[in-house]
Backbone as XML, in Angstrom:
<?xml version="1.0"?>
<chain id="A" units="angstrom">
  <residue number="1" name="MET">
    <atom name="N" x="14.391" y="-27.308" z="83.847"/>
    <atom name="CA" x="13.997" y="-28.513" z="82.995"/>
    <atom name="C" x="13.099" y="-27.943" z="81.739"/>
  </residue>
  <residue number="2" name="LYS">
    <atom name="N" x="13.264" y="-28.626" z="80.694"/>
    <atom name="CA" x="12.560" y="-28.233" z="79.523"/>
    <atom name="C" x="11.838" y="-29.493" z="78.993"/>
  </residue>
  <residue number="3" name="VAL">
    <atom name="N" x="10.552" y="-29.304" z="78.701"/>
    <atom name="CA" x="9.746" y="-30.522" z="78.201"/>
    <atom name="C" x="9.162" y="-30.058" z="76.844"/>
  </residue>
  <residue number="4" name="VAL">
    <atom name="N" x="9.288" y="-30.891" z="75.858"/>
    <atom name="CA" x="8.854" y="-30.688" z="74.521"/>
    <atom name="C" x="8.013" y="-31.801" z="74.134"/>
  </residue>
  <residue number="5" name="PHE">
    <atom name="N" x="6.710" y="-31.322" z="73.540"/>
    <atom name="CA" x="5.812" y="-32.301" z="72.946"/>
    <atom name="C" x="5.621" y="-32.079" z="71.500"/>
  </residue>
  <residue number="6" name="GLU">
    <atom name="N" x="5.707" y="-33.137" z="70.731"/>
    <atom name="CA" x="5.548" y="-32.999" z="69.309"/>
    <atom name="C" x="4.613" y="-33.915" z="68.796"/>
  </residue>
  <residue number="7" name="LEU">
    <atom name="N" x="3.497" y="-33.462" z="68.206"/>
    <atom name="CA" x="2.342" y="-34.196" z="67.622"/>
    <atom name="C" x="2.663" y="-34.300" z="66.221"/>
  </residue>
  <residue number="8" name="ARG">
    <atom name="N" x="2.712" y="-35.571" z="65.686"/>
    <atom name="CA" x="3.122" y="-35.692" z="64.227"/>
    <atom name="C" x="1.774" y="-36.109" z="63.387"/>
  </residue>
  <residue number="9" name="HIS">
    <atom name="N" x="1.079" y="-35.165" z="62.912"/>
    <atom name="CA" x="-0.029" y="-35.441" z="61.988"/>
    <atom name="C" x="0.370" y="-36.187" z="60.777"/>
  </residue>
  <residue number="10" name="ASP">
    <atom name="N" x="1.566" y="-35.941" z="60.252"/>
    <atom name="CA" x="1.979" y="-36.531" z="59.001"/>
    <atom name="C" x="2.220" y="-37.979" z="59.112"/>
  </residue>
  <residue number="11" name="LYS">
    <atom name="N" x="2.277" y="-38.625" z="60.256"/>
    <atom name="CA" x="2.486" y="-40.010" z="60.389"/>
    <atom name="C" x="1.316" y="-40.755" z="60.911"/>
  </residue>
  <residue number="12" name="GLN">
    <atom name="N" x="0.109" y="-40.459" z="60.548"/>
    <atom name="CA" x="-1.178" y="-41.138" z="61.011"/>
    <atom name="C" x="-1.258" y="-42.381" z="60.348"/>
  </residue>
  <residue number="13" name="ASP">
    <atom name="N" x="-1.663" y="-43.409" z="61.222"/>
    <atom name="CA" x="-1.860" y="-44.743" z="60.807"/>
    <atom name="C" x="-3.306" y="-45.036" z="60.283"/>
  </residue>
  <residue number="14" name="LYS">
    <atom name="N" x="-3.596" y="-46.315" z="59.957"/>
    <atom name="CA" x="-4.890" y="-46.609" z="59.454"/>
    <atom name="C" x="-6.009" y="-46.551" z="60.569"/>
  </residue>
  <residue number="15" name="ALA">
    <atom name="N" x="-5.546" y="-46.767" z="61.735"/>
    <atom name="CA" x="-6.536" y="-46.691" z="62.791"/>
    <atom name="C" x="-6.840" y="-45.232" z="63.319"/>
  </residue>
  <residue number="16" name="GLY">
    <atom name="N" x="-6.134" y="-44.202" z="62.683"/>
    <atom name="CA" x="-6.375" y="-42.822" z="62.967"/>
    <atom name="C" x="-5.517" y="-42.239" z="64.109"/>
  </residue>
  <residue number="17" name="THR">
    <atom name="N" x="-4.549" y="-43.029" z="64.550"/>
    <atom name="CA" x="-3.799" y="-42.521" z="65.662"/>
    <atom name="C" x="-2.478" y="-41.867" z="65.038"/>
  </residue>
  <residue number="18" name="VAL">
    <atom name="N" x="-1.935" y="-40.949" z="65.911"/>
    <atom name="CA" x="-0.692" y="-40.269" z="65.491"/>
    <atom name="C" x="0.289" y="-40.347" z="66.640"/>
  </residue>
  <residue number="19" name="PRO">
    <atom name="N" x="1.602" y="-40.435" z="66.348"/>
    <atom name="CA" x="2.556" y="-40.449" z="67.381"/>
    <atom name="C" x="2.706" y="-39.010" z="68.113"/>
  </residue>
  <residue number="20" name="VAL">
    <atom name="N" x="2.913" y="-39.189" z="69.378"/>
    <atom name="CA" x="3.270" y="-37.972" z="70.134"/>
    <atom name="C" x="4.646" y="-38.243" z="70.830"/>
  </residue>
  <residue number="21" name="TYR">
    <atom name="N" x="5.604" y="-37.372" z="70.415"/>
    <atom name="CA" x="6.936" y="-37.516" z="70.937"/>
    <atom name="C" x="7.104" y="-36.557" z="72.141"/>
  </residue>
  <residue number="22" name="VAL">
    <atom name="N" x="7.603" y="-37.036" z="73.290"/>
    <atom name="CA" x="7.890" y="-36.299" z="74.497"/>
    <atom name="C" x="9.330" y="-36.324" z="74.666"/>
  </residue>
  <residue number="23" name="SER">
    <atom name="N" x="9.949" y="-35.224" z="74.891"/>
    <atom name="CA" x="11.422" y="-35.164" z="75.271"/>
    <atom name="C" x="11.598" y="-34.161" z="76.443"/>
  </residue>
  <residue number="24" name="ALA">
    <atom name="N" x="12.233" y="-34.619" z="77.465"/>
    <atom name="CA" x="12.540" y="-33.809" z="78.718"/>
    <atom name="C" x="14.089" y="-33.644" z="78.747"/>
  </residue>
  <residue number="25" name="TYR">
    <atom name="N" x="14.532" y="-32.362" z="78.981"/>
    <atom name="CA" x="15.858" y="-32.115" z="79.133"/>
    <atom name="C" x="16.211" y="-31.542" z="80.517"/>
  </residue>
  <residue number="26" name="PHE">
    <atom name="N" x="17.243" y="-32.127" z="81.097"/>
    <atom name="CA" x="17.485" y="-31.681" z="82.509"/>
    <atom name="C" x="19.031" y="-31.917" z="82.718"/>
  </residue>
  <residue number="27" name="ASP">
    <atom name="N" x="19.743" y="-30.846" z="83.035"/>
    <atom name="CA" x="21.114" y="-30.839" z="83.360"/>
    <atom name="C" x="21.922" y="-31.565" z="82.166"/>
  </residue>
  <residue number="28" name="GLY">
    <atom name="N" x="21.580" y="-31.307" z="80.910"/>
    <atom name="CA" x="22.325" y="-31.801" z="79.747"/>
    <atom name="C" x="21.862" y="-33.241" z="79.423"/>
  </residue>
  <residue number="29" name="LEU">
    <atom name="N" x="20.985" y="-33.837" z="80.157"/>
    <atom name="CA" x="20.537" y="-35.153" z="79.737"/>
    <atom name="C" x="19.209" y="-35.087" z="79.161"/>
  </residue>
  <residue number="30" name="ARG">
    <atom name="N" x="18.914" y="-35.990" z="78.331"/>
    <atom name="CA" x="17.579" y="-36.090" z="77.602"/>
    <atom name="C" x="16.919" y="-37.394" z="77.847"/>
  </residue>
  <residue number="31" name="LEU">
    <atom name="N" x="15.559" y="-37.319" z="78.038"/>
    <atom name="CA" x="14.734" y="-38.494" z="78.368"/>
    <atom name="C" x="13.638" y="-38.394" z="77.205"/>
  </residue>
  <residue number="32" name="ALA">
    <atom name="N" x="13.484" y="-39.300" z="76.372"/>
    <atom name="CA" x="12.535" y="-39.283" z="75.257"/>
    <atom name="C" x="11.583" y="-40.491" z="75.212"/>
  </residue>
  <residue number="33" name="THR">
    <atom name="N" x="10.346" y="-40.270" z="74.860"/>
    <atom name="CA" x="9.545" y="-41.422" z="74.724"/>
    <atom name="C" x="8.455" y="-41.082" z="73.538"/>
  </residue>
  <residue number="34" name="ALA">
    <atom name="N" x="7.729" y="-41.976" z="73.158"/>
    <atom name="CA" x="6.807" y="-41.807" z="72.084"/>
    <atom name="C" x="5.548" y="-42.746" z="72.383"/>
  </residue>
  <residue number="35" name="GLU">
    <atom name="N" x="4.405" y="-42.026" z="72.314"/>
    <atom name="CA" x="3.125" y="-42.665" z="72.544"/>
    <atom name="C" x="2.237" y="-42.416" z="71.281"/>
  </residue>
  <residue number="36" name="ARG">
    <atom name="N" x="1.102" y="-43.189" z="71.199"/>
    <atom name="CA" x="0.265" y="-42.851" z="70.070"/>
    <atom name="C" x="-1.096" y="-42.481" z="70.660"/>
  </residue>
  <residue number="37" name="CYS">
    <atom name="N" x="-1.756" y="-41.570" z="70.007"/>
    <atom name="CA" x="-3.133" y="-41.098" z="70.547"/>
    <atom name="C" x="-4.081" y="-40.843" z="69.426"/>
  </residue>
  <residue number="38" name="THR">
    <atom name="N" x="-5.297" y="-40.795" z="69.666"/>
    <atom name="CA" x="-6.348" y="-40.424" z="68.714"/>
    <atom name="C" x="-6.531" y="-38.853" z="68.715"/>
  </residue>
  <residue number="39" name="VAL">
    <atom name="N" x="-6.458" y="-38.314" z="67.521"/>
    <atom name="CA" x="-6.611" y="-36.883" z="67.402"/>
    <atom name="C" x="-8.139" y="-36.493" z="67.407"/>
  </residue>
  <residue number="40" name="THR">
    <atom name="N" x="-8.560" y="-35.524" z="68.245"/>
    <atom name="CA" x="-9.899" y="-35.045" z="68.213"/>
    <atom name="C" x="-9.759" y="-33.511" z="68.112"/>
  </residue>
  <residue number="41" name="GLU">
    <atom name="N" x="-10.628" y="-32.996" z="67.359"/>
    <atom name="CA" x="-10.456" y="-31.442" z="67.078"/>
    <atom name="C" x="-11.901" y="-30.909" z="67.211"/>
  </residue>
</chain>
C-alpha cells in the first residue's frame, strides 16, 4: 500500500488554512480525501 500526503500552500484561504490531499493506493484502487488545516512552522 502506498499513501501520499500533499500540502498545498498555494491554495491558502483567508482564514489561513491550506488543503491537505491524502491518497491511498492498494491493489490498483485509489482512495482520496481532502481536509484543511492550519500551517504552523
